[in-house]
DOPA-235855 format. One record per residue (C-alpha): x, z, y; residue number from 1. Coordinates in nm, 4 decimals, decimal comma. Last residue first. Layout:
// DOPA-235855
{xx:X zz:Z yy:Y n:NUM}
...
//
This chain:
// DOPA-235855
{xx:0,3719 zz:4,5817 yy:-12,7975 n:427}
{xx:0,5365 zz:4,2704 yy:-12,6472 n:426}
{xx:0,3087 zz:3,9857 yy:-12,7590 n:425}
{xx:0,4234 zz:3,6455 yy:-12,6170 n:424}
{xx:0,1486 zz:3,4801 yy:-12,4067 n:423}
{xx:0,3117 zz:3,6000 yy:-12,0854 n:422}
{xx:0,5910 zz:3,3448 yy:-12,1267 n:421}
{xx:0,6119 zz:3,1950 yy:-11,7764 n:420}
{xx:0,7525 zz:3,5120 yy:-11,6195 n:419}
{xx:0,8708 zz:3,4067 yy:-11,2729 n:418}
{xx:1,2283 zz:3,5147 yy:-11,1976 n:417}
{xx:1,3722 zz:3,1621 yy:-11,1824 n:416}
{xx:1,2031 zz:3,0413 yy:-10,8644 n:415}
{xx:1,2797 zz:3,2309 yy:-10,5422 n:414}
{xx:1,4870 zz:3,5227 yy:-10,6697 n:413}
{xx:1,6624 zz:3,3102 yy:-10,9317 n:412}
{xx:1,7447 zz:3,0372 yy:-10,6820 n:411}
{xx:1,8887 zz:3,2935 yy:-10,4397 n:410}
{xx:2,0990 zz:3,4372 yy:-10,7197 n:409}
{xx:2,2281 zz:3,0835 yy:-10,7921 n:408}
{xx:2,3260 zz:3,0394 yy:-10,4274 n:407}
{xx:2,5182 zz:3,3669 yy:-10,4465 n:406}
{xx:2,7287 zz:3,2333 yy:-10,7339 n:405}
{xx:2,8191 zz:2,9209 yy:-10,5351 n:404}
{xx:2,9148 zz:3,1338 yy:-10,2336 n:403}
{xx:3,1386 zz:3,3510 yy:-10,4520 n:402}
{xx:3,3232 zz:3,0413 yy:-10,5778 n:401}
{xx:3,3695 zz:2,9288 yy:-10,2184 n:400}
{xx:3,5442 zz:3,2639 yy:-10,1733 n:399}
{xx:3,8684 zz:3,1160 yy:-10,3052 n:398}
{xx:3,9161 zz:2,9533 yy:-9,9634 n:397}
{xx:3,9931 zz:3,2978 yy:-9,8188 n:396}
{xx:4,2680 zz:3,3915 yy:-10,0644 n:395}
{xx:4,4532 zz:3,0602 yy:-10,0731 n:394}
{xx:4,4073 zz:2,7162 yy:-10,2313 n:393}
{xx:4,5932 zz:2,7281 yy:-10,5648 n:392}
{xx:4,6921 zz:3,0914 yy:-10,6226 n:391}
{xx:4,3649 zz:3,1986 yy:-10,4630 n:390}
{xx:4,1759 zz:2,9619 yy:-10,6951 n:389}
{xx:4,3354 zz:3,1311 yy:-10,9969 n:388}
{xx:4,2412 zz:3,4691 yy:-10,8503 n:387}
{xx:3,8839 zz:3,3464 yy:-10,8057 n:386}
{xx:3,8778 zz:3,2410 yy:-11,1692 n:385}
{xx:4,0004 zz:3,5885 yy:-11,2670 n:384}
{xx:3,7448 zz:3,7451 yy:-11,0298 n:383}
{xx:3,4644 zz:3,5390 yy:-11,1969 n:382}
{xx:3,5744 zz:3,6170 yy:-11,5539 n:381}
{xx:3,6072 zz:3,9939 yy:-11,5191 n:380}
{xx:3,2763 zz:4,0831 yy:-11,3576 n:379}
{xx:3,1211 zz:3,7938 yy:-11,5487 n:378}
{xx:3,1724 zz:4,0104 yy:-11,8566 n:377}
{xx:2,8450 zz:4,1706 yy:-11,7443 n:376}
{xx:2,6855 zz:3,9017 yy:-11,9626 n:375}
{xx:2,7331 zz:4,1105 yy:-12,2767 n:374}
{xx:2,5662 zz:4,4033 yy:-12,1009 n:373}
{xx:2,2569 zz:4,2008 yy:-12,0263 n:372}
{xx:2,2386 zz:4,0953 yy:-12,3898 n:371}
{xx:2,2420 zz:4,4598 yy:-12,4935 n:370}
{xx:1,9770 zz:4,5462 yy:-12,2356 n:369}
{xx:1,7537 zz:4,2710 yy:-12,3748 n:368}
{xx:1,7757 zz:4,4276 yy:-12,7191 n:367}
{xx:1,6594 zz:4,7593 yy:-12,5726 n:366}
{xx:1,3795 zz:4,5893 yy:-12,3674 n:365}
{xx:1,2263 zz:4,3824 yy:-12,6505 n:364}
{xx:0,9512 zz:4,6376 yy:-12,7091 n:363}
{xx:0,8029 zz:4,5665 yy:-12,3647 n:362}
{xx:0,9565 zz:4,2521 yy:-12,2135 n:361}
{xx:0,7044 zz:4,2236 yy:-11,9265 n:360}
{xx:0,9513 zz:4,2894 yy:-11,6463 n:359}
{xx:1,3052 zz:4,3105 yy:-11,7802 n:358}
{xx:1,4331 zz:4,0114 yy:-11,5782 n:357}
{xx:1,2731 zz:4,1201 yy:-11,2507 n:356}
{xx:1,3836 zz:4,4834 yy:-11,2795 n:355}
{xx:1,7350 zz:4,3929 yy:-11,3918 n:354}
{xx:1,7748 zz:4,1418 yy:-11,1096 n:353}
{xx:1,6491 zz:4,3842 yy:-10,8433 n:352}
{xx:1,8494 zz:4,6777 yy:-10,9741 n:351}
{xx:2,1688 zz:4,4722 yy:-10,9866 n:350}
{xx:2,1144 zz:4,3133 yy:-10,6440 n:349}
{xx:2,0573 zz:4,6346 yy:-10,4505 n:348}
{xx:2,4127 zz:4,7175 yy:-10,3446 n:347}
{xx:2,5387 zz:4,3567 yy:-10,3352 n:346}
{xx:2,3836 zz:4,3146 yy:-9,9905 n:345}
{xx:2,5005 zz:4,6319 yy:-9,8170 n:344}
{xx:2,8423 zz:4,5798 yy:-9,9767 n:343}
{xx:2,8668 zz:4,2409 yy:-9,8069 n:342}
{xx:2,9040 zz:4,4390 yy:-9,4832 n:341}
{xx:3,2544 zz:4,5444 yy:-9,5925 n:340}
{xx:3,3586 zz:4,1813 yy:-9,6398 n:339}
{xx:3,2066 zz:4,1074 yy:-9,2992 n:338}
{xx:3,4379 zz:4,3673 yy:-9,1458 n:337}
{xx:3,7214 zz:4,1957 yy:-9,3335 n:336}
{xx:3,6697 zz:3,8858 yy:-9,1175 n:335}
{xx:3,7806 zz:4,0826 yy:-8,8111 n:334}
{xx:4,1316 zz:4,1210 yy:-8,9523 n:333}
{xx:4,2266 zz:4,4877 yy:-8,9214 n:332}
{xx:4,4104 zz:4,7031 yy:-8,6681 n:331}
{xx:4,5212 zz:5,0643 yy:-8,7027 n:330}
{xx:4,5868 zz:5,3035 yy:-8,4148 n:329}
{xx:4,2863 zz:5,5194 yy:-8,4941 n:328}
{xx:3,9710 zz:5,6541 yy:-8,3237 n:327}
{xx:3,7811 zz:5,3292 yy:-8,3914 n:326}
{xx:3,9651 zz:5,0749 yy:-8,6132 n:325}
{xx:4,1089 zz:4,8088 yy:-8,3833 n:324}
{xx:3,9887 zz:4,4531 yy:-8,4370 n:323}
{xx:4,1878 zz:4,1389 yy:-8,5122 n:322}
{xx:4,1352 zz:3,7645 yy:-8,4863 n:321}
{xx:4,4504 zz:3,6179 yy:-8,6412 n:320}
{xx:4,2804 zz:3,5964 yy:-8,9793 n:319}
{xx:4,0615 zz:3,3206 yy:-8,8392 n:318}
{xx:3,6840 zz:3,3646 yy:-8,8901 n:317}
{xx:3,5876 zz:3,0937 yy:-9,1410 n:316}
{xx:3,5993 zz:3,2610 yy:-9,4804 n:315}
{xx:3,4670 zz:3,6076 yy:-9,3978 n:314}
{xx:3,1961 zz:3,4554 yy:-9,1760 n:313}
{xx:3,0881 zz:3,2367 yy:-9,4718 n:312}
{xx:3,0872 zz:3,5482 yy:-9,6890 n:311}
{xx:2,8567 zz:3,7258 yy:-9,4439 n:310}
{xx:2,6064 zz:3,4367 yy:-9,4269 n:309}
{xx:2,5916 zz:3,4026 yy:-9,8060 n:308}
{xx:2,5450 zz:3,7795 yy:-9,8358 n:307}
{xx:2,2535 zz:3,7715 yy:-9,5912 n:306}
{xx:2,0731 zz:3,5018 yy:-9,7906 n:305}
{xx:2,1246 zz:3,6863 yy:-10,1189 n:304}
{xx:2,0161 zz:4,0153 yy:-9,9566 n:303}
{xx:1,6808 zz:3,8724 yy:-9,8471 n:302}
{xx:1,5930 zz:3,6939 yy:-10,1714 n:301}
{xx:1,6842 zz:3,9962 yy:-10,3850 n:300}
{xx:1,4670 zz:4,2308 yy:-10,1780 n:299}
{xx:1,1693 zz:3,9956 yy:-10,1713 n:298}
{xx:1,1767 zz:3,9467 yy:-10,5487 n:297}
{xx:1,2355 zz:4,3183 yy:-10,6143 n:296}
{xx:0,9153 zz:4,3933 yy:-10,4259 n:295}
{xx:0,9166 zz:4,6167 yy:-10,1195 n:294}
{xx:0,7080 zz:4,9339 yy:-10,1151 n:293}
{xx:0,8445 zz:5,1508 yy:-10,3979 n:292}
{xx:1,1963 zz:5,0188 yy:-10,3426 n:291}
{xx:1,1910 zz:5,1184 yy:-9,9746 n:290}
{xx:1,3690 zz:5,4518 yy:-10,0043 n:289}
{xx:1,5673 zz:5,3581 yy:-10,3165 n:288}
{xx:1,6851 zz:5,0396 yy:-10,1456 n:287}
{xx:1,7948 zz:5,2315 yy:-9,8372 n:286}
{xx:1,9917 zz:5,4693 yy:-10,0588 n:285}
{xx:2,1246 zz:5,1676 yy:-10,2479 n:284}
{xx:2,2380 zz:5,0029 yy:-9,9266 n:283}
{xx:2,4151 zz:5,3166 yy:-9,8103 n:282}
{xx:2,5938 zz:5,3442 yy:-10,1457 n:281}
{xx:2,6901 zz:4,9782 yy:-10,1331 n:280}
{xx:2,8208 zz:5,0355 yy:-9,7825 n:279}
{xx:3,0424 zz:5,3070 yy:-9,9296 n:278}
{xx:3,1630 zz:5,0537 yy:-10,1870 n:277}
{xx:3,2736 zz:4,8230 yy:-9,9058 n:276}
{xx:3,4139 zz:5,1274 yy:-9,7261 n:275}
{xx:3,6433 zz:5,1885 yy:-10,0216 n:274}
{xx:3,7706 zz:4,8327 yy:-9,9800 n:273}
{xx:3,8695 zz:4,9286 yy:-9,6249 n:272}
{xx:4,0415 zz:5,2431 yy:-9,7540 n:271}
{xx:4,2307 zz:5,0506 yy:-10,0199 n:270}
{xx:4,3483 zz:4,7999 yy:-9,7601 n:269}
{xx:4,4616 zz:5,0851 yy:-9,5339 n:268}
{xx:4,6779 zz:5,2320 yy:-9,8096 n:267}
{xx:4,7872 zz:4,8920 yy:-9,9431 n:266}
{xx:4,9334 zz:4,7451 yy:-9,6214 n:265}
{xx:4,7763 zz:4,6285 yy:-9,2921 n:264}
{xx:5,0435 zz:4,4944 yy:-9,0535 n:263}
{xx:5,2503 zz:4,3434 yy:-9,3331 n:262}
{xx:4,9543 zz:4,1485 yy:-9,4689 n:261}
{xx:4,9933 zz:4,1325 yy:-9,8474 n:260}
{xx:4,7760 zz:4,4377 yy:-9,9023 n:259}
{xx:4,5029 zz:4,2736 yy:-9,6946 n:258}
{xx:4,4645 zz:3,9668 yy:-9,9163 n:257}
{xx:4,5058 zz:4,1587 yy:-10,2420 n:256}
{xx:4,2328 zz:4,4056 yy:-10,1409 n:255}
{xx:4,0147 zz:4,1199 yy:-10,0147 n:254}
{xx:4,0427 zz:3,9534 yy:-10,3551 n:253}
{xx:3,9255 zz:4,2670 yy:-10,5315 n:252}
{xx:3,6552 zz:4,3482 yy:-10,2749 n:251}
{xx:3,4566 zz:4,0199 yy:-10,3070 n:250}
{xx:3,5367 zz:3,9545 yy:-10,6732 n:249}
{xx:3,3832 zz:4,2749 yy:-10,8088 n:248}
{xx:3,0299 zz:4,2425 yy:-10,6680 n:247}
{xx:3,0298 zz:3,8640 yy:-10,6938 n:246}
{xx:3,1423 zz:3,8647 yy:-11,0574 n:245}
{xx:2,8804 zz:4,1283 yy:-11,1310 n:244}
{xx:2,6180 zz:3,9028 yy:-10,9724 n:243}
{xx:2,7195 zz:3,5851 yy:-11,1549 n:242}
{xx:2,6812 zz:3,7337 yy:-11,5020 n:241}
{xx:2,3695 zz:3,9289 yy:-11,3944 n:240}
{xx:2,2123 zz:3,6022 yy:-11,2763 n:239}
{xx:2,2855 zz:3,4522 yy:-11,6191 n:238}
{xx:2,0928 zz:3,7418 yy:-11,7737 n:237}
{xx:1,8130 zz:3,6782 yy:-11,5245 n:236}
{xx:1,7891 zz:3,3105 yy:-11,6247 n:235}
{xx:1,7496 zz:3,4135 yy:-11,9876 n:234}
{xx:1,5059 zz:3,6903 yy:-11,8900 n:233}
{xx:1,2863 zz:3,4610 yy:-11,6809 n:232}
{xx:1,2743 zz:3,2132 yy:-11,9680 n:231}
{xx:1,1481 zz:3,4678 yy:-12,2184 n:230}
{xx:1,2162 zz:3,3791 yy:-12,5822 n:229}
{xx:1,5715 zz:3,5075 yy:-12,5371 n:228}
{xx:1,4344 zz:3,8622 yy:-12,5351 n:227}
{xx:1,3002 zz:3,8169 yy:-12,8872 n:226}
{xx:1,0263 zz:3,6336 yy:-13,0753 n:225}
{xx:0,9827 zz:3,5343 yy:-13,4391 n:224}
{xx:0,9962 zz:3,8987 yy:-13,5341 n:223}
{xx:1,1355 zz:3,9475 yy:-13,8812 n:222}
{xx:0,9444 zz:4,2042 yy:-14,0803 n:221}
{xx:1,1947 zz:4,4586 yy:-14,1995 n:220}
{xx:1,1702 zz:4,5175 yy:-14,5719 n:219}
{xx:1,5444 zz:4,5421 yy:-14,6311 n:218}
{xx:1,5147 zz:4,8935 yy:-14,7663 n:217}
{xx:1,7412 zz:5,0328 yy:-14,4972 n:216}
{xx:1,5495 zz:4,8527 yy:-14,2229 n:215}
{xx:1,2111 zz:4,9640 yy:-14,3543 n:214}
{xx:1,3276 zz:5,3236 yy:-14,3742 n:213}
{xx:1,4639 zz:5,3068 yy:-14,0205 n:212}
{xx:1,1406 zz:5,1573 yy:-13,8860 n:211}
{xx:0,9354 zz:5,4258 yy:-14,0585 n:210}
{xx:1,1603 zz:5,7027 yy:-13,9252 n:209}
{xx:1,1133 zz:5,5587 yy:-13,5765 n:208}
{xx:1,3732 zz:5,3540 yy:-13,3890 n:207}
{xx:1,4898 zz:5,4993 yy:-13,0601 n:206}
{xx:1,3236 zz:5,3506 yy:-12,7525 n:205}
{xx:1,1627 zz:5,6565 yy:-12,5916 n:204}
{xx:1,4453 zz:5,8990 yy:-12,6795 n:203}
{xx:1,4181 zz:6,1928 yy:-12,4394 n:202}
{xx:1,7451 zz:6,3699 yy:-12,3445 n:201}
{xx:1,8018 zz:6,7405 yy:-12,4042 n:200}
{xx:2,1289 zz:6,8388 yy:-12,2388 n:199}
{xx:2,4050 zz:7,0481 yy:-12,3976 n:198}
{xx:2,5981 zz:6,7529 yy:-12,5458 n:197}
{xx:2,5481 zz:6,5582 yy:-12,2216 n:196}
{xx:2,7062 zz:6,8375 yy:-12,0159 n:195}
{xx:3,0018 zz:6,8831 yy:-12,2519 n:194}
{xx:3,0751 zz:6,5097 yy:-12,2719 n:193}
{xx:3,0459 zz:6,4751 yy:-11,8928 n:192}
{xx:3,3113 zz:6,7443 yy:-11,8464 n:191}
{xx:3,5543 zz:6,5569 yy:-12,0736 n:190}
{xx:3,4819 zz:6,2276 yy:-11,8972 n:189}
{xx:3,5370 zz:6,3919 yy:-11,5595 n:188}
{xx:3,8720 zz:6,5326 yy:-11,6750 n:187}
{xx:3,9789 zz:6,1888 yy:-11,8011 n:186}
{xx:3,8962 zz:6,0330 yy:-11,4642 n:185}
{xx:4,0847 zz:6,3037 yy:-11,2735 n:184}
{xx:4,3899 zz:6,2476 yy:-11,4945 n:183}
{xx:4,3658 zz:5,8749 yy:-11,4235 n:182}
{xx:4,3598 zz:5,9371 yy:-11,0477 n:181}
{xx:4,6644 zz:6,1657 yy:-11,0714 n:180}
{xx:4,8555 zz:5,9021 yy:-11,2769 n:179}
{xx:4,8169 zz:5,6226 yy:-11,0176 n:178}
{xx:5,1797 zz:5,6394 yy:-10,9072 n:177}
{xx:5,2800 zz:5,5928 yy:-11,2719 n:176}
{xx:5,1473 zz:5,2373 yy:-11,2562 n:175}
{xx:5,4191 zz:5,1615 yy:-11,0000 n:174}
{xx:5,4160 zz:5,0591 yy:-10,6334 n:173}
{xx:5,7603 zz:4,9981 yy:-10,4840 n:172}
{xx:5,6838 zz:4,6643 yy:-10,3152 n:171}
{xx:5,3448 zz:4,7921 yy:-10,1935 n:170}
{xx:5,5143 zz:5,0431 yy:-9,9652 n:169}
{xx:5,2627 zz:5,2284 yy:-9,7468 n:168}
{xx:5,1297 zz:5,4772 yy:-9,9981 n:167}
{xx:5,0510 zz:5,3961 yy:-10,3610 n:166}
{xx:4,8632 zz:5,7247 yy:-10,4054 n:165}
{xx:4,6874 zz:5,6520 yy:-10,0775 n:164}
{xx:4,5536 zz:5,3206 yy:-10,2009 n:163}
{xx:4,4578 zz:5,4694 yy:-10,5386 n:162}
{xx:4,2419 zz:5,7378 yy:-10,3775 n:161}
{xx:4,0760 zz:5,4910 yy:-10,1415 n:160}
{xx:4,0190 zz:5,2417 yy:-10,4242 n:159}
{xx:3,8546 zz:5,5004 yy:-10,6577 n:158}
{xx:3,6524 zz:5,7099 yy:-10,4075 n:157}
{xx:3,4166 zz:5,4376 yy:-10,2910 n:156}
{xx:3,3285 zz:5,3138 yy:-10,6395 n:155}
{xx:3,2539 zz:5,6665 yy:-10,7565 n:154}
{xx:3,0256 zz:5,7158 yy:-10,4557 n:153}
{xx:2,8762 zz:5,3724 yy:-10,5169 n:152}
{xx:2,7632 zz:5,4643 yy:-10,8666 n:151}
{xx:2,5920 zz:5,7706 yy:-10,7243 n:150}
{xx:2,4046 zz:5,5323 yy:-10,4949 n:149}
{xx:2,3255 zz:5,3190 yy:-10,8009 n:148}
{xx:2,1278 zz:5,6085 yy:-10,9377 n:147}
{xx:1,9062 zz:5,5802 yy:-10,6302 n:146}
{xx:1,8729 zz:5,2040 yy:-10,6825 n:145}
{xx:1,7882 zz:5,2505 yy:-11,0502 n:144}
{xx:1,5290 zz:5,5114 yy:-10,9553 n:143}
{xx:1,3627 zz:5,2757 yy:-10,7071 n:142}
{xx:1,3632 zz:4,9868 yy:-10,9554 n:141}
{xx:1,1696 zz:5,2032 yy:-11,2004 n:140}
{xx:0,9278 zz:5,2969 yy:-10,9218 n:139}
{xx:0,8823 zz:4,9280 yy:-10,8326 n:138}
{xx:0,7842 zz:4,8357 yy:-11,1893 n:137}
{xx:0,8933 zz:5,0536 yy:-11,4791 n:136}
{xx:0,7615 zz:5,4057 yy:-11,5375 n:135}
{xx:1,0456 zz:5,5755 yy:-11,3531 n:134}
{xx:1,1697 zz:5,7383 yy:-11,6711 n:133}
{xx:1,1725 zz:5,3957 yy:-11,8352 n:132}
{xx:1,3705 zz:5,2237 yy:-11,5579 n:131}
{xx:1,6103 zz:5,5182 yy:-11,5511 n:130}
{xx:1,6662 zz:5,4950 yy:-11,9265 n:129}
{xx:1,6812 zz:5,1136 yy:-11,9294 n:128}
{xx:1,9630 zz:5,1231 yy:-11,6705 n:127}
{xx:2,1562 zz:5,4338 yy:-11,7759 n:126}
{xx:2,2159 zz:5,3712 yy:-12,1443 n:125}
{xx:2,3347 zz:5,0113 yy:-12,1587 n:124}
{xx:2,5604 zz:5,0766 yy:-11,8633 n:123}
{xx:2,7273 zz:5,3697 yy:-12,0374 n:122}
{xx:2,7946 zz:5,1668 yy:-12,3515 n:121}
{xx:2,9414 zz:4,8792 yy:-12,1501 n:120}
{xx:3,1568 zz:5,1152 yy:-11,9452 n:119}
{xx:3,2922 zz:5,2706 yy:-12,2637 n:118}
{xx:3,3794 zz:4,9356 yy:-12,4182 n:117}
{xx:3,5521 zz:4,8455 yy:-12,0905 n:116}
{xx:3,7711 zz:5,1543 yy:-12,1187 n:115}
{xx:3,9102 zz:5,0045 yy:-12,4401 n:114}
{xx:3,9956 zz:4,6795 yy:-12,2582 n:113}
{xx:4,1514 zz:4,8630 yy:-11,9627 n:112}
{xx:4,3663 zz:5,0597 yy:-12,2060 n:111}
{xx:4,4806 zz:4,7398 yy:-12,3745 n:110}
{xx:4,5664 zz:4,5898 yy:-12,0323 n:109}
{xx:4,7826 zz:4,8932 yy:-11,9499 n:108}
{xx:4,9563 zz:4,8882 yy:-12,2886 n:107}
{xx:5,0355 zz:4,5175 yy:-12,2497 n:106}
{xx:5,1762 zz:4,5735 yy:-11,9006 n:105}
{xx:5,3892 zz:4,8680 yy:-12,0155 n:104}
{xx:5,5471 zz:4,6853 yy:-12,3115 n:103}
{xx:5,8633 zz:4,5504 yy:-12,1418 n:102}
{xx:5,8808 zz:4,8480 yy:-11,9046 n:101}
{xx:5,9173 zz:5,1064 yy:-12,1868 n:100}
{xx:5,6377 zz:5,3640 yy:-12,1781 n:99}
{xx:5,5478 zz:5,6191 yy:-11,9102 n:98}
{xx:5,3072 zz:5,4392 yy:-11,6770 n:97}
{xx:5,1294 zz:5,2731 yy:-11,9681 n:96}
{xx:5,0454 zz:5,6210 yy:-12,0991 n:95}
{xx:4,7818 zz:5,6680 yy:-11,8271 n:94}
{xx:4,6214 zz:5,3373 yy:-11,9230 n:93}
{xx:4,5970 zz:5,4623 yy:-12,2807 n:92}
{xx:4,4357 zz:5,7848 yy:-12,1589 n:91}
{xx:4,1875 zz:5,5843 yy:-11,9498 n:90}
{xx:4,0747 zz:5,4098 yy:-12,2684 n:89}
{xx:4,0652 zz:5,7290 yy:-12,4784 n:88}
{xx:3,8525 zz:5,9184 yy:-12,2241 n:87}
{xx:3,6218 zz:5,6185 yy:-12,1941 n:86}
{xx:3,5780 zz:5,6035 yy:-12,5727 n:85}
{xx:3,4658 zz:5,9666 yy:-12,5709 n:84}
{xx:3,2408 zz:5,9110 yy:-12,2682 n:83}
{xx:3,0682 zz:5,6193 yy:-12,4408 n:82}
{xx:3,0206 zz:5,7895 yy:-12,7779 n:81}
{xx:2,8523 zz:6,0841 yy:-12,6077 n:80}
{xx:2,6225 zz:5,8487 yy:-12,4138 n:79}
{xx:2,5322 zz:5,6486 yy:-12,7245 n:78}
{xx:2,4505 zz:5,9670 yy:-12,9154 n:77}
{xx:2,2280 zz:6,0907 yy:-12,6323 n:76}
{xx:2,0484 zz:5,7606 yy:-12,5685 n:75}
{xx:1,9380 zz:5,6877 yy:-12,9223 n:74}
{xx:2,1089 zz:5,6280 yy:-13,2562 n:73}
{xx:1,9331 zz:5,3193 yy:-13,3945 n:72}
{xx:1,8125 zz:5,1477 yy:-13,0764 n:71}
{xx:2,1106 zz:5,2485 yy:-12,8646 n:70}
{xx:2,3549 zz:5,1468 yy:-13,1373 n:69}
{xx:2,1833 zz:4,8070 yy:-13,1663 n:68}
{xx:2,2022 zz:4,7560 yy:-12,7881 n:67}
{xx:2,5699 zz:4,8528 yy:-12,7988 n:66}
{xx:2,6278 zz:4,5926 yy:-13,0700 n:65}
{xx:2,4794 zz:4,3286 yy:-12,8305 n:64}
{xx:2,6964 zz:4,4214 yy:-12,5315 n:63}
{xx:3,0172 zz:4,5210 yy:-12,7112 n:62}
{xx:3,2128 zz:4,1971 yy:-12,7449 n:61}
{xx:3,1026 zz:4,0357 yy:-12,4179 n:60}
{xx:3,1202 zz:4,3748 yy:-12,2467 n:59}
{xx:3,4858 zz:4,4064 yy:-12,3489 n:58}
{xx:3,5460 zz:4,1016 yy:-12,1271 n:57}
{xx:3,4788 zz:4,3368 yy:-11,8335 n:56}
{xx:3,7695 zz:4,5743 yy:-11,8710 n:55}
{xx:4,0033 zz:4,3026 yy:-11,9965 n:54}
{xx:3,9168 zz:4,0833 yy:-11,6959 n:53}
{xx:3,9673 zz:4,3752 yy:-11,4565 n:52}
{xx:4,3064 zz:4,4458 yy:-11,6126 n:51}
{xx:4,3868 zz:4,0731 yy:-11,6003 n:50}
{xx:4,3099 zz:4,0519 yy:-11,2273 n:49}
{xx:4,6793 zz:4,0633 yy:-11,1346 n:48}
{xx:4,7186 zz:3,7667 yy:-11,3690 n:47}
{xx:4,5203 zz:3,5428 yy:-11,1310 n:46}
{xx:4,6992 zz:3,6661 yy:-10,8191 n:45}
{xx:5,0306 zz:3,6017 yy:-10,9972 n:44}
{xx:5,2109 zz:3,8844 yy:-11,1752 n:43}
{xx:5,5538 zz:4,0191 yy:-11,0854 n:42}
{xx:5,5049 zz:4,3169 yy:-11,3188 n:41}
{xx:5,5363 zz:4,5971 yy:-11,0646 n:40}
{xx:5,4046 zz:4,3942 yy:-10,7697 n:39}
{xx:5,1007 zz:4,2175 yy:-10,9100 n:38}
{xx:5,0112 zz:4,5081 yy:-11,1384 n:37}
{xx:5,0174 zz:4,7564 yy:-10,8505 n:36}
{xx:4,7830 zz:4,5473 yy:-10,6328 n:35}
{xx:4,5595 zz:4,4707 yy:-10,9313 n:34}
{xx:4,5155 zz:4,8461 yy:-10,9904 n:33}
{xx:4,2235 zz:4,8326 yy:-10,7455 n:32}
{xx:4,0114 zz:4,6458 yy:-10,9989 n:31}
{xx:4,0844 zz:4,8885 yy:-11,2820 n:30}
{xx:4,0010 zz:5,1849 yy:-11,0565 n:29}
{xx:3,6840 zz:5,0071 yy:-10,9541 n:28}
{xx:3,5682 zz:5,0064 yy:-11,3166 n:27}
{xx:3,6665 zz:5,3686 yy:-11,3847 n:26}
{xx:3,4990 zz:5,5093 yy:-11,0733 n:25}
{xx:3,2026 zz:5,2737 yy:-11,0896 n:24}
{xx:3,0926 zz:5,3545 yy:-11,4438 n:23}
{xx:3,1665 zz:5,7256 yy:-11,3998 n:22}
{xx:2,9272 zz:5,7614 yy:-11,1068 n:21}
{xx:2,6451 zz:5,5909 yy:-11,3011 n:20}
{xx:2,7054 zz:5,8459 yy:-11,5751 n:19}
{xx:2,6381 zz:6,1266 yy:-11,3271 n:18}
{xx:2,3126 zz:5,9548 yy:-11,2195 n:17}
{xx:2,2048 zz:5,9349 yy:-11,5843 n:16}
{xx:2,2693 zz:6,3084 yy:-11,6201 n:15}
{xx:2,0572 zz:6,3782 yy:-11,3111 n:14}
{xx:1,7744 zz:6,1679 yy:-11,4592 n:13}
{xx:1,7977 zz:6,3665 yy:-11,7825 n:12}
{xx:1,7751 zz:6,6891 yy:-11,5782 n:11}
{xx:1,4762 zz:6,5842 yy:-11,3625 n:10}
{xx:1,2670 zz:6,4551 yy:-11,6523 n:9}
{xx:0,9296 zz:6,5917 yy:-11,5502 n:8}
{xx:0,6495 zz:6,4550 yy:-11,7657 n:7}
{xx:0,3500 zz:6,2498 yy:-11,6551 n:6}
{xx:0,5405 zz:5,9242 yy:-11,6018 n:5}
{xx:0,6986 zz:5,9305 yy:-11,9461 n:4}
{xx:0,3607 zz:5,9823 yy:-12,1062 n:3}
{xx:0,2245 zz:5,6715 yy:-11,9301 n:2}
{xx:0,5117 zz:5,4600 yy:-12,0607 n:1}
//
C-alpha cells in the first residue's frame, strides 16, 4: 500500500473515472426506459422495472465470478472484458427497437441482462482500484467520491437525453425512439476499449506466478478465513444491497409518477430525474473535498438521517402543491424537489459503505469486492418491489420501502460498521 501512495497514477485514475461514467450512463438508461416499456408493451409499474431488474440481477450471477476474474486476470483484462460485454448488451437493446413486436420486450430485457454483466465487471474494477490508489482510509474514500462525480455526470445525461428523445407524448413512446442514446453508449464503449488497451494499469491484487502455479497444481492452501468472516463486512454487503435499491428506486418511481401527470410529461420528468443525478454529482464533489477530514461513519450517519427526512417530505406533501421552475413556464409538484435533494444524500453513501466494510480486510479485498457486486442486485430487486407496491398502494406510498432501507443504513453507520474481528490475519 505504501508503494502505491508514493507513485503517481494519474492516468489509471483517469481511466477509472471514465469507467465510472459508463456505469451510470448505461444503468440509468435502463431505469429511464421504464416509461417507454410501460407504454409500448402495456406493462404494469412492476413490470416496467423489469429492464432495471434484469440489469441488476446480473450482478447476483456475476459478482463472485467477477472477483475471481479480477484476481486471476487483473484490472486491465477485466476492464476490457467489461466494455466488450457492455457494447454487446447495449447492441441487443438497440435491436429490440427493430424486431417483431411480439419478441421486442424479451429482446430488450435480454440486452439489459447482458449489459448488467458489464456493469458488474466495471464496478468490481473501479472501486477497489481507486481505494488502493488512494492508499485506503479517508484518502481512498475521497478518490471514490471524486470518481463518483463522473458517475453522476453519466447518470445526469441518460434520463434527460431519453426524456427529450421521447418528447411530450408518452402514449406514443417506442424503444426505437431511444436509438440515438444507445448508439452513443456503444460508441463510448468502443472508445473506452481503445483507451484501456493503450493504458498501463498497475495490478496490485493480481495473483502472483507462485499463486497461479499452486492453484493449477492443486496445492493451494485453503484459508480458513474469508471476507464473510468479518461481521462488519457482512453487514456492509447487506447495506450495499439496500443502498443501490434506494439510489435507483427514488428516481425511477418518481419518473413514472411525473410522466403520468398530464401537466408534467416525460420530457420534463426526465429532466427532473436528471437533476437528481446532478445533485449526486454535487454531493460527490463535496464528499471528495471533505472526505479526507470527515470520517465515513460520520458522513453515512448524516446523509442517512437527511435522506429519511427528505423522503418523508416527498411522501406527505400533497401532489397538488406546485412550484414554478425558475425562468420557465413549467410547474412541478413540490414534493419532487425533495426527490432531487435526495441525490445529495445518496451521492456519498456508496463510498462510505464500501470504505467502512472494506476497512481491515487486507488480502480479502478482491473477494470482498465480488461479494459486494453480487449484492448490487438490490438495485433491481428493490425498485421491482417498489413498483409492485406502487401498483397496490400508489406511487408515493411505495416510498415506505425506501424509508425502511434508509433506517438500515443508519443502523450500519451507527453500530454495524465496527470491526469486531481484528484478530483475523489479513496479510
